[in-house]
N, CA, C and O atoms as a printed pandas DataFrame, in Angstrom:
     atom_number atom_name residue_name chain_id  residue_number  x_coord  y_coord  z_coord
0              1         N          MET        A               1    0.838   -1.181    0.000
1              2        CA          MET        A               1    0.000    0.000    0.000
2              3         C          MET        A               1    0.885    1.247    0.000
3              4         O          MET        A               1    1.726    1.415    0.883
4              5         N          SER        A               2    0.696    2.102   -0.972
5              6        CA          SER        A               2    1.489    3.319   -1.016
6              7         C          SER        A               2    0.681    4.475   -0.422
7              8         O          SER        A               2   -0.536    4.561   -0.587
8              9         N          TYR        A               3    1.384    5.339    0.258
9             10        CA          TYR        A               3    0.769    6.471    0.927
10            11         C          TYR        A               3    1.161    7.742    0.194
11            12         O          TYR        A               3    2.349    8.006    0.008
12            13         N          HIS        A               4    0.189    8.527   -0.221
13            14        CA          HIS        A               4    0.438    9.769   -0.954
14            15         C          HIS        A               4    0.419   10.951    0.016
15            16         O          HIS        A               4   -0.567   11.176    0.718
16            17         N          ILE        A               5    1.511   11.694    0.043
17            18        CA          ILE        A               5    1.572   12.921    0.844
18            19         C          ILE        A               5    1.246   14.077   -0.084
19            20         O          ILE        A               5    1.977   14.313   -1.046
20            21         N          PRO        A               6    0.165   14.803    0.180
21            22        CA          PRO        A               6   -0.189   15.924   -0.693
22            23         C          PRO        A               6    0.934   16.961   -0.724
23            24         O          PRO        A               6    1.417   17.406    0.317
24            25         N          HIS        A               7    1.334   17.333   -1.930
25            26        CA          HIS        A               7    2.380   18.326   -2.090
26            27         C          HIS        A               7    2.274   18.968   -3.466
27            28         O          HIS        A               7    1.544   18.505   -4.342
28            29         N          TYR        A               8    3.026   20.047   -3.621
29            30        CA          TYR        A               8    3.094   20.749   -4.895
30            31         C          TYR        A               8    4.545   21.155   -5.098
31            32         O          TYR        A               8    5.139   21.769   -4.211
32            33         N          ARG        A               9    5.128   20.827   -6.240
33            34        CA          ARG        A               9    6.512   21.189   -6.560
34            35         C          ARG        A               9    6.526   21.929   -7.898
35            36         O          ARG        A               9    5.877   21.524   -8.862
36            37         N          LEU        A              10    7.279   23.012   -7.924
37            38        CA          LEU        A              10    7.383   23.829   -9.128
38            39         C          LEU        A              10    8.812   24.343   -9.252
39            40         O          LEU        A              10    9.332   24.964   -8.325
40            41         N          SER        A              11    9.446   24.087  -10.389
41            42        CA          SER        A              11   10.766   24.658  -10.681
42            43         C          SER        A              11   10.564   25.783  -11.685
43            44         O          SER        A              11    9.907   25.608  -12.711
44            45         N          LEU        A              12   11.136   26.937  -11.374
45            46        CA          LEU        A              12   10.900   28.087  -12.235
46            47         C          LEU        A              12   11.980   29.138  -12.061
47            48         O          LEU        A              12   12.772   29.093  -11.120
48            49         N          THR        A              13   11.996   30.082  -12.986
49            50        CA          THR        A              13   12.814   31.276  -12.880
50            51         C          THR        A              13   11.874   32.400  -12.485
51            52         O          THR        A              13   10.931   32.718  -13.210
52            53         N          VAL        A              14   12.137   33.002  -11.328
53            54        CA          VAL        A              14   11.218   34.004  -10.788
54            55         C          VAL        A              14   11.609   35.401  -11.238
55            56         O          VAL        A              14   12.775   35.684  -11.513
56            57         N          GLY        A              15   10.608   36.264  -11.306
57            58        CA          GLY        A              15   10.799   37.659  -11.663
58            59         C          GLY        A              15   10.041   38.547  -10.699
59            60         O          GLY        A              15    9.521   38.086   -9.683
60            61         N          GLU        A              16    9.985   39.806  -11.025
61            62        CA          GLU        A              16    9.362   40.791  -10.136
62            63         C          GLU        A              16    7.900   40.484   -9.800
63            64         O          GLU        A              16    7.439   40.814   -8.707
64            65         N          HIS        A              17    7.169   39.859  -10.720
65            66        CA          HIS        A              17    5.746   39.609  -10.497
66            67         C          HIS        A              17    5.440   38.180  -10.057
67            68         O          HIS        A              17    4.276   37.825   -9.874
68            69         N          SER        A              18    6.462   37.369   -9.889
69            70        CA          SER        A              18    6.253   35.964   -9.536
70            71         C          SER        A              18    5.634   35.778   -8.159
71            72         O          SER        A              18    4.842   34.858   -7.953
72            73         N          VAL        A              19    5.987   36.636   -7.223
73            74        CA          VAL        A              19    5.494   36.481   -5.855
74            75         C          VAL        A              19    3.971   36.460   -5.833
75            76         O          VAL        A              19    3.375   35.622   -5.157
76            77         N          ARG        A              20    3.344   37.360   -6.557
77            78        CA          ARG        A              20    1.879   37.423   -6.599
78            79         C          ARG        A              20    1.292   36.119   -7.114
79            80         O          ARG        A              20    0.320   35.618   -6.550
80            81         N          HIS        A              21    1.860   35.564   -8.166
81            82        CA          HIS        A              21    1.348   34.323   -8.753
82            83         C          HIS        A              21    1.561   33.132   -7.820
83            84         O          HIS        A              21    0.692   32.267   -7.706
84            85         N          ILE        A              22    2.705   33.088   -7.159
85            86        CA          ILE        A              22    2.985   31.987   -6.240
86            87         C          ILE        A              22    2.080   32.064   -5.019
87            88         O          ILE        A              22    1.637   31.027   -4.525
88            89         N          ARG        A              23    1.795   33.255   -4.523
89            90        CA          ARG        A              23    0.831   33.386   -3.409
90            91         C          ARG        A              23   -0.526   32.842   -3.818
91            92         O          ARG        A              23   -1.201   32.201   -3.012
92            93         N          HIS        A              24   -0.937   33.085   -5.054
93            94        CA          HIS        A              24   -2.213   32.569   -5.548
94            95         C          HIS        A              24   -2.206   31.036   -5.563
95            96         O          HIS        A              24   -3.197   30.411   -5.183
96            97         N          ILE        A              25   -1.107   30.432   -5.995
97            98        CA          ILE        A              25   -0.988   28.975   -6.003
98            99         C          ILE        A              25   -1.105   28.437   -4.580
99           100         O          ILE        A              25   -1.834   27.476   -4.334
100          101         N          VAL        A              26   -0.387   29.057   -3.643
101          102        CA          VAL        A              26   -0.434   28.610   -2.244
102          103         C          VAL        A              26   -1.847   28.733   -1.687
103          104         O          VAL        A              26   -2.325   27.828   -1.004
104          105         N          ARG        A              27   -2.512   29.836   -1.971
105          106        CA          ARG        A              27   -3.891   30.038   -1.508
106          107         C          ARG        A              27   -4.810   28.942   -2.047
107          108         O          ARG        A              27   -5.651   28.423   -1.313
108          109         N          SER        A              28   -4.655   28.591   -3.316
109          110        CA          SER        A              28   -5.474   27.536   -3.918
110          111         C          SER        A              28   -5.212   26.185   -3.265
111          112         O          SER        A              28   -6.148   25.432   -2.997
112          113         N          LEU        A              29   -3.938   25.872   -3.007
113          114        CA          LEU        A              29   -3.603   24.617   -2.339
114          115         C          LEU        A              29   -4.219   24.544   -0.948
115          116         O          LEU        A              29   -4.776   23.517   -0.559
116          117         N          LEU        A              30   -4.116   25.635   -0.208
117          118        CA          LEU        A              30   -4.666   25.648    1.150
118          119         C          LEU        A              30   -6.181   25.475    1.141
119          120         O          LEU        A              30   -6.738   24.802    2.008
120          121         N          ASP        A              31   -6.841   26.077    0.166
121          122        CA          ASP        A              31   -8.289   25.864    0.035
122          123         C          ASP        A              31   -8.585   24.397   -0.241
123          124         O          ASP        A              31   -9.479   23.815    0.373
124          125         N          GLU        A              32   -7.838   23.799   -1.162
125          126        CA          GLU        A              32   -8.037   22.393   -1.515
126          127         C          GLU        A              32   -7.776   21.474   -0.320
127          128         O          GLU        A              32   -8.470   20.474   -0.142
128          129         N          TRP        A              33   -6.778   21.812    0.495
129          130        CA          TRP        A              33   -6.418   20.990    1.652
130          131         C          TRP        A              33   -7.222   21.349    2.893
131          132         O          TRP        A              33   -6.965   20.817    3.974
132          133         N          GLU        A              34   -8.192   22.246    2.748
133          134        CA          GLU        A              34   -9.047   22.710    3.854
134          135         C          GLU        A              34   -8.217   23.318    4.987
135          136         O          GLU        A              34   -8.465   23.073    6.168
136          137         N          LEU        A              35   -7.225   24.117    4.588
137          138        CA          LEU        A              35   -6.350   24.807    5.540
138          139         C          LEU        A              35   -6.329   26.314    5.273
139          140         O          LEU        A              35   -5.317   26.977    5.497
140          141         N          ALA        A              36   -7.438   26.837    4.800
141          142        CA          ALA        A              36   -7.497   28.252    4.428
142          143         C          ALA        A              36   -7.147   29.179    5.589
143          144         O          ALA        A              36   -6.715   30.309    5.360
144          145         N          HIS        A              37   -7.323   28.728    6.822
145          146        CA          HIS        A              37   -7.009   29.568    7.979
146          147         C          HIS        A              37   -5.500   29.839    8.114
147          148         O          HIS        A              37   -5.097   30.698    8.898
148          149         N          LEU        A              38   -4.674   29.117    7.363
149          150        CA          LEU        A              38   -3.228   29.344    7.374
150          151         C          LEU        A              38   -2.761   30.266    6.245
151          152         O          LEU        A              38   -1.567   30.529    6.107
152          153         N          THR        A              39   -3.697   30.749    5.450
153          154        CA          THR        A              39   -3.358   31.512    4.247
154          155         C          THR        A              39   -2.483   32.720    4.534
155          156         O          THR        A              39   -1.451   32.888    3.884
156          157         N          ASP        A              40   -2.856   33.561    5.478
157          158        CA          ASP        A              40   -2.084   34.788    5.729
158          159         C          ASP        A              40   -0.633   34.472    6.088
159          160         O          ASP        A              40    0.288   35.083    5.546
160          161         N          ALA        A              41   -0.428   33.524    6.995
161          162        CA          ALA        A              41    0.928   33.183    7.434
162          163         C          ALA        A              41    1.752   32.583    6.297
163          164         O          ALA        A              41    2.917   32.939    6.122
164          165         N          LEU        A              42    1.155   31.677    5.525
165          166        CA          LEU        A              42    1.895   31.046    4.440
166          167         C          LEU        A              42    2.176   32.018    3.302
167          168         O          LEU        A              42    3.249   31.967    2.701
168          169         N          GLU        A              43    1.237   32.895    2.999
169          170        CA          GLU        A              43    1.493   33.888    1.953
170          171         C          GLU        A              43    2.638   34.816    2.362
171          172         O          GLU        A              43    3.469   35.170    1.525
172          173         N          LEU        A              44    2.693   35.209    3.620
173          174        CA          LEU        A              44    3.788   36.055    4.094
174          175         C          LEU        A              44    5.117   35.319    3.958
175          176         O          LEU        A              44    6.083   35.865    3.426
176          177         N          GLY        A              45    5.162   34.081    4.440
177          178        CA          GLY        A              45    6.406   33.312    4.385
178          179         C          GLY        A              45    6.888   33.049    2.975
179          180         O          GLY        A              45    8.065   33.249    2.675
180          181         N          VAL        A              46    5.990   32.600    2.098
181          182        CA          VAL        A              46    6.397   32.298    0.719
182          183         C          VAL        A              46    6.804   33.573   -0.010
183          184         O          VAL        A              46    7.694   33.540   -0.860
184          185         N          SER        A              47    6.170   34.685    0.308
185          186        CA          SER        A              47    6.568   35.968   -0.291
186          187         C          SER        A              47    8.006   36.307    0.078
187          188         O          SER        A              47    8.779   36.742   -0.775
188          189         N          GLU        A              48    8.369   36.111    1.341
189          190        CA          GLU        A              48    9.732   36.392    1.791
190          191         C          GLU        A              48   10.745   35.491    1.083
191          192         O          GLU        A              48   11.784   35.963    0.622
192          193         N          LEU        A              49   10.442   34.201    0.999
193          194        CA          LEU        A              49   11.389   33.264    0.391
194          195         C          LEU        A              49   11.605   33.562   -1.085
195          196         O          LEU        A              49   12.745   33.584   -1.550
196          197         N          VAL        A              50   10.532   33.789   -1.824
197          198        CA          VAL        A              50   10.651   34.036   -3.265
198          199         C          VAL        A              50   11.288   35.402   -3.524
199          200         O          VAL        A              50   12.072   35.549   -4.462
200          201         N          THR        A              51   10.962   36.389   -2.713
201          202        CA          THR        A              51   11.577   37.706   -2.866
202          203         C          THR        A              51   13.086   37.619   -2.664
203          204         O          THR        A              51   13.839   38.306   -3.353
204          205         N          ASN        A              52   13.532   36.795   -1.738
205          206        CA          ASN        A              52   14.974   36.616   -1.537
206          207         C          ASN        A              52   15.637   36.048   -2.785
207          208         O          ASN        A              52   16.755   36.441   -3.118
208          209         N          VAL        A              53   14.972   35.136   -3.476
209          210        CA          VAL        A              53   15.520   34.598   -4.724
210          211         C          VAL        A              53   15.591   35.706   -5.775
211          212         O          VAL        A              53   16.609   35.854   -6.450
212          213         N          VAL        A              54   14.532   36.474   -5.915
213          214        CA          VAL        A              54   14.503   37.563   -6.900
214          215         C          VAL        A              54   15.641   38.550   -6.640
215          216         O          VAL        A              54   16.292   39.010   -7.579
216          217         N          ARG        A              55   15.878   38.870   -5.390
217          218        CA          ARG        A              55   16.872   39.896   -5.053
218          219         C          ARG        A              55   18.311   39.389   -4.989
219          220         O          ARG        A              55   19.240   40.148   -5.267
220          221         N          HIS        A              56   18.514   38.115   -4.626
221          222        CA          HIS        A              56   19.862   37.678   -4.279
222          223         C          HIS        A              56   20.428   36.524   -5.096
223          224         O          HIS        A              56   21.614   36.221   -4.964
224          225         N          VAL        A              57   19.634   35.874   -5.929
225          226        CA          VAL        A              57   20.127   34.742   -6.719
226          227         C          VAL        A              57   20.318   35.220   -8.158
227          228         O          VAL        A              57   19.352   35.622   -8.808
228          229         N          PRO        A              58   21.554   35.179   -8.661
229          230        CA          PRO        A              58   21.833   35.743   -9.990
230          231         C          PRO        A              58   20.954   35.199  -11.119
231          232         O          PRO        A              58   20.477   35.977  -11.945
232          233         N          ASP        A              59   20.729   33.879  -11.174
233          234        CA          ASP        A              59   19.918   33.355  -12.285
234          235         C          ASP        A              59   18.425   33.279  -11.948
235          236         O          ASP        A              59   17.610   32.937  -12.805
236          237         N          ARG        A              60   18.071   33.598  -10.703
237          238        CA          ARG        A              60   16.686   33.636  -10.226
238          239         C          ARG        A              60   15.942   32.305  -10.375
239          240         O          ARG        A              60   14.712   32.279  -10.331
240          241         N          HIS        A              61   16.654   31.232  -10.547
241          242        CA          HIS        A              61   16.009   29.920  -10.674
242          243         C          HIS        A              61   15.852   29.298   -9.290
243          244         O          HIS        A              61   16.762   29.353   -8.463
244          245         N          CYS        A              62   14.683   28.706   -9.052
245          246        CA          CYS        A              62   14.444   28.046   -7.771
246          247         C          CYS        A              62   13.407   26.939   -7.939
247          248         O          CYS        A              62   12.720   26.842   -8.956
248          249         N          THR        A              63   13.323   26.119   -6.909
249          250        CA          THR        A              63   12.281   25.103   -6.830
250          251         C          THR        A              63   11.472   25.374   -5.573
251          252         O          THR        A              63   12.025   25.503   -4.480
252          253         N          LEU        A              64   10.178   25.458   -5.736
253          254        CA          LEU        A              64    9.248   25.663   -4.631
254          255         C          LEU        A              64    8.606   24.321   -4.301
255          256         O          LEU        A              64    8.140   23.615   -5.195
256          257         N          LEU        A              65    8.581   23.970   -3.016
257          258        CA          LEU        A              65    7.882   22.776   -2.554
258          259         C          LEU        A              65    6.932   23.185   -1.449
259          260         O          LEU        A              65    7.342   23.786   -0.455
260          261         N          VAL        A              66    5.654   22.857   -1.626
261          262        CA          VAL        A              66    4.644   23.076   -0.593
262          263         C          VAL        A              66    4.165   21.693   -0.195
263          264         O          VAL        A              66    3.599   20.967   -1.013
264          265         N          LEU        A              67    4.388   21.329    1.055
265          266        CA          LEU        A              67    4.151   19.975    1.525
266          267         C          LEU        A              67    3.136   19.961    2.664
267          268         O          LEU        A              67    3.351   20.575    3.709
268          269         N          ARG        A              68    2.043   19.262    2.451
269          270        CA          ARG        A              68    1.032   19.095    3.504
270          271         C          ARG        A              68    1.592   18.142    4.533
271          272         O          ARG        A              68    2.060   17.054    4.195
272          273         N          GLN        A              69    1.546   18.548    5.791
273          274        CA          GLN        A              69    2.024   17.692    6.871
274          275         C          GLN        A              69    0.845   17.253    7.735
275          276         O          GLN        A              69   -0.284   17.707    7.548
276          277         N          THR        A              70    1.124   16.372    8.670
277          278        CA          THR        A              70    0.055   15.891    9.552
278          279         C          THR        A              70   -0.657   17.063   10.219
279          280         O          THR        A              70   -1.886   17.109   10.285
280          281         N          VAL        A              71    0.136   18.001   10.708
281          282        CA          VAL        A              71   -0.431   19.196   11.336
282          283         C          VAL        A              71    0.223   20.406   10.684
283          284         O          VAL        A              71    1.271   20.864   11.140
284          285         N          GLY        A              72   -0.377   20.923    9.632
285          286        CA          GLY        A              72    0.135   22.124    8.995
286          287         C          GLY        A              72    0.782   21.896    7.640
287          288         O          GLY        A              72    0.493   20.925    6.941
288          289         N          VAL        A              73    1.675   22.829    7.290
289          290        CA          VAL        A              73    2.277   22.865    5.960
290          291         C          VAL        A              73    3.743   23.271    6.090
291          292         O          VAL        A              73    4.099   24.094    6.933
292          293         N          ARG        A              74    4.581   22.686    5.249
293          294        CA          ARG        A              74    5.988   23.072    5.150
294          295         C          ARG        A              74    6.195   23.656    3.752
295          296         O          ARG        A              74    5.706   23.110    2.764
296          297         N          VAL        A              75    6.921   24.765    3.680
297          298        CA          VAL        A              75    7.264   25.396    2.406
298          299         C          VAL        A              75    8.781   25.460    2.317
299          300         O          VAL        A              75    9.451   25.893    3.254
300          301         N          GLU        A              76    9.317   25.024    1.176
301          302        CA          GLU        A              76   10.755   25.073    0.921
302          303         C          GLU        A              76   11.004   25.783   -0.396
303          304         O          GLU        A              76   10.254   25.617   -1.358
304          305         N          VAL        A              77   12.068   26.576   -0.428
305          306        CA          VAL        A              77   12.539   27.156   -1.674
306          307         C          VAL        A              77   14.029   26.832   -1.774
307          308         O          VAL        A              77   14.816   27.181   -0.894
308          309         N          THR        A              78   14.400   26.160   -2.860
309          310        CA          THR        A              78   15.772   25.750   -3.096
310          311         C          THR        A              78   16.281   26.443   -4.349
311          312         O          THR        A              78   15.583   26.511   -5.360
312          313         N          ASP        A              79   17.516   26.961   -4.272
313          314        CA          ASP        A              79   18.116   27.557   -5.461
314          315         C          ASP        A              79   19.494   26.949   -5.686
315          316         O          ASP        A              79   19.990   26.194   -4.849
316          317         N          ARG        A              80   20.113   27.282   -6.822
317          318        CA          ARG        A              80   21.402   26.709   -7.193
318          319         C          ARG        A              80   22.582   27.608   -6.835
319          320         O          ARG        A              80   23.730   27.250   -7.099
320          321         N          TYR        A              81   22.324   28.741   -6.250
321          322        CA          TYR        A              81   23.377   29.705   -5.922
322          323         C          TYR        A              81   24.130   29.224   -4.683
323          324         O          TYR        A              81   23.515   28.935   -3.657
324          325         N          SER        A              82   25.447   29.138   -4.774
325          326        CA          SER        A              82   26.217   28.536   -3.689
326          327         C          SER        A              82   26.419   29.454   -2.483
327          328         O          SER        A              82   26.714   28.969   -1.391
328          329         N          GLN        A              83   26.267   30.758   -2.657
329          330        CA          GLN        A              83   26.473   31.679   -1.537
330          331         C          GLN        A              83   25.253   31.686   -0.630
331          332         O          GLN        A              83   24.123   31.858   -1.086
332          333         N          LEU        A              84   25.499   31.495    0.667
333          334        CA          LEU        A              84   24.406   31.541    1.632
334          335         C          LEU        A              84   23.992   32.983    1.874
335          336         O          LEU        A              84   24.843   33.872    1.901
336          337         N          PRO        A              85   22.696   33.230    2.051
337          338        CA          PRO        A              85   22.247   34.587    2.366
338          339         C          PRO        A              85   22.705   34.971    3.764
339          340         O          PRO        A              85   22.920   34.105    4.611
340          341         N          SER        A              86   22.852   36.258    4.002
341          342        CA          SER        A              86   23.263   36.719    5.326
342          343         C          SER        A              86   22.103   37.451    5.999
343          344         O          SER        A              86   21.271   38.084    5.349
344          345         N          VAL        A              87   22.085   37.339    7.307
345          346        CA          VAL        A              87   21.083   38.046    8.094
346          347         C          VAL        A              87   21.700   39.381    8.484
347          348         O          VAL        A              87   22.760   39.412    9.108
348          349         N          PRO        A              88   21.042   40.502    8.119
349          350        CA          PRO        A              88   21.601   41.812    8.443
350          351         C          PRO        A              88   21.694   42.003    9.957
351          352         O          PRO        A              88   20.846   41.517   10.705
352          353         N          GLY        A              89   22.733   42.715   10.400
353          354        CA          GLY        A              89   22.925   42.940   11.828
354          355         C          GLY        A              89   21.914   43.910   12.420
355          356         O          GLY        A              89   21.044   43.507   13.193
356          357         N          GLU        A              90   22.020   45.152   12.072
357          358        CA          GLU        A              90   21.201   46.197   12.679
358          359         C          GLU        A              90   20.187   46.727   11.670
359          360         O          GLU        A              90   20.559   47.148   10.575
360          361         N          MET        A              91   18.904   46.706   12.039
361          362        CA          MET        A              91   17.844   47.248   11.182
362          363         C          MET        A              91   17.039   48.257   11.993
363          364         O          MET        A              91   16.693   48.022   13.151
364          365         N          GLY        A              92   16.754   49.378   11.355
365          366        CA          GLY        A              92   15.920   50.366   12.009
366          367         C          GLY        A              92   14.452   49.972   11.927
367          368         O          GLY        A              92   14.088   49.122   11.115
368          369         N          PRO        A              93   13.610   50.570   12.749
369          370        CA          PRO        A              93   12.185   50.230   12.746
370          371         C          PRO        A              93   11.479   50.556   11.435
371          372         O          PRO        A              93   10.414   50.004   11.158
372          373         N          GLU        A              94   12.051   51.442   10.628
373          374        CA          GLU        A              94   11.443   51.838    9.365
374          375         C          GLU        A              94   12.073   51.147    8.157
375          376         O          GLU        A              94   11.698   51.441    7.022
376          377         N          SER        A              95   13.027   50.230    8.378
377          378        CA          SER        A              95   13.688   49.534    7.271
378          379         C          SER        A              95   12.663   48.762    6.462
379          380         O          SER        A              95   11.778   48.113    7.020
380          381         N          GLU        A              96   12.790   48.838    5.128
381          382        CA          GLU        A              96   11.835   48.170    4.248
382          383         C          GLU        A              96   12.287   46.793    3.807
383          384         O          GLU        A              96   11.511   46.069    3.183
384          385         N          SER        A              97   13.507   46.411    4.107
385          386        CA          SER        A              97   13.976   45.084    3.722
386          387         C          SER        A              97   14.917   44.558    4.791
387          388         O          SER        A              97   15.327   45.280    5.699
388          389         N          GLY        A              98   15.252   43.268    4.657
389          390        CA          GLY        A              98   16.214   42.677    5.562
390          391         C          GLY        A              98   15.616   41.856    6.682
391          392         O          GLY        A              98   16.356   41.277    7.477
392          393         N          ARG        A              99   14.307   41.791    6.768
393          394        CA          ARG        A              99   13.678   41.055    7.856
394          395         C          ARG        A              99   13.329   39.612    7.499
395          396         O          ARG        A              99   13.086   38.800    8.391
396          397         N          GLY        A             100   13.302   39.286    6.218
397          398        CA          GLY        A             100   12.832   37.967    5.793
398          399         C          GLY        A             100   13.575   36.822    6.430
399          400         O          GLY        A             100   12.952   35.916    6.985
400          401         N          LEU        A             101   14.909   36.838    6.362
401          402        CA          LEU        A             101   15.664   35.730    6.940
402          403         C          LEU        A             101   15.577   35.735    8.454
403          404         O          LEU        A             101   15.514   34.673    9.074
404          405         N          ALA        A             102   15.574   36.910    9.055
405          406        CA          ALA        A             102   15.427   36.963   10.504
406          407         C          ALA        A             102   14.052   36.444   10.916
407          408         O          ALA        A             102   13.914   35.767   11.935
408          409         N          LEU        A             103   13.052   36.764   10.125
409          410        CA          LEU        A             103   11.687   36.312   10.406
410          411         C          LEU        A             103   11.574   34.803   10.276
411          412         O          LEU        A             103   10.993   34.151   11.143
412          413         N          LEU        A             104   12.111   34.250    9.228
413          414        CA          LEU        A             104   11.974   32.811    8.987
414          415         C          LEU        A             104   13.030   32.012    9.734
415          416         O          LEU        A             104   12.731   30.957   10.293
416          417         N          GLY        A             105   14.255   32.506    9.747
417          418        CA          GLY        A             105   15.305   31.980   10.579
418          419         C          GLY        A             105   15.671   30.508   10.452
419          420         O          GLY        A             105   16.246   29.963   11.394
420          421         N          ALA        A             106   15.380   29.845    9.369
421          422        CA          ALA        A             106   15.706   28.423    9.265
422          423         C          ALA        A             106   16.432   28.151    7.962
423          424         O          ALA        A             106   15.800   28.077    6.908
424          425         N          LEU        A             107   17.742   28.001    8.013
425          426        CA          LEU        A             107   18.537   27.744    6.823
426          427         C          LEU        A             107   19.127   26.346    6.888
427          428         O          LEU        A             107   19.681   25.948    7.912
428          429         N          VAL        A             108   19.012   25.615    5.816
429          430        CA          VAL        A             108   19.637   24.299    5.702
430          431         C          VAL        A             108   20.300   24.266    4.344
431          432         O          VAL        A             108   19.621   24.085    3.333
432          433         N          GLY        A             109   21.617   24.439    4.293
433          434        CA          GLY        A             109   22.305   24.509    3.007
434          435         C          GLY        A             109   21.747   25.638    2.179
435          436         O          GLY        A             109   21.757   26.795    2.599
436          437         N          LYS        A             110   21.260   25.300    0.999
437          438        CA          LYS        A             110   20.664   26.323    0.154
438          439         C          LYS        A             110   19.167   26.131    0.012
439          440         O          LYS        A             110   18.549   26.657   -0.914
440          441         N          THR        A             111   18.593   25.386    0.922
441          442        CA          THR        A             111   17.137   25.306    0.985
442          443         C          THR        A             111   16.699   26.128    2.181
443          444         O          THR        A             111   17.121   25.886    3.312
444          445         N          VAL        A             112   15.851   27.098    1.911
445          446        CA          VAL        A             112   15.279   27.916    2.977
446          447         C          VAL        A             112   13.843   27.450    3.150
447          448         O          VAL        A             112   13.116   27.287    2.170
448          449         N          TRP        A             113   13.435   27.235    4.397
449          450        CA          TRP        A             113   12.109   26.647    4.615
450          451         C          TRP        A             113   11.465   27.217    5.882
451          452         O          TRP        A             113   12.123   27.815    6.733
452          453         N          PHE        A             114   10.177   27.007    5.965
453          454        CA          PHE        A             114    9.442   27.298    7.198
454          455         C          PHE        A             114    8.264   26.336    7.276
455          456         O          PHE        A             114    7.827   25.767    6.276
456          457         N          GLU        A             115    7.773   26.176    8.482
457          458        CA          GLU        A             115    6.586   25.344    8.711
458          459         C          GLU        A             115    5.552   26.182    9.422
459          460         O          GLU        A             115    5.875   27.021   10.263
460          461         N          CYS        A             116    4.326   25.946    9.078
461          462        CA          CYS        A             116    3.216   26.650    9.693
462          463         C          CYS        A             116    2.231   25.593   10.159
463          464         O          CYS        A             116    1.666   24.865    9.343
464          465         N          GLY        A             117    2.024   25.505   11.452
465          466        CA          GLY        A             117    1.136   24.493   11.993
466          467         C          GLY        A             117   -0.220   25.052   12.350
467          468         O          GLY        A             117   -0.426   26.264   12.413
468          469         N          GLU        A             118   -1.133   24.141   12.581
469          470        CA          GLU        A             118   -2.470   24.527   12.980
470          471         C          GLU        A             118   -2.490   24.823   14.472
471          472         O          GLU        A             118   -1.724   24.249   15.246
472          473         N          LYS        A             119   -3.369   25.720   14.854
473          474        CA          LYS        A             119   -3.509   26.063   16.273
474          475         C          LYS        A             119   -4.402   25.086   16.964
475          476         O          LYS        A             119   -4.641   25.210   18.165
């Protein structure tokens, strides 16, 4: 008996408008998985991960994985760029960038991921 874990994988080259389209995909998946209450948190997280690829990965190529877990969802973004992103030291309260990695805070090699569980 094989067990299917609901997931979505997409390899793509991202651009300035990709974040909006990827948020729509995540929203649709959450509706299908009856996890719409996680939409705001997952859209924020996936926006941060994809924006980091747009800003910091020279070829902008990445693989997005959205994985349904027993309790919640895991999102991973993997790219081919060998340089690890850095977390900025000092940010002012009005800074418009630099919070994504500090917010997500989970680096494993060149896959950046976060998990969002149900309350």
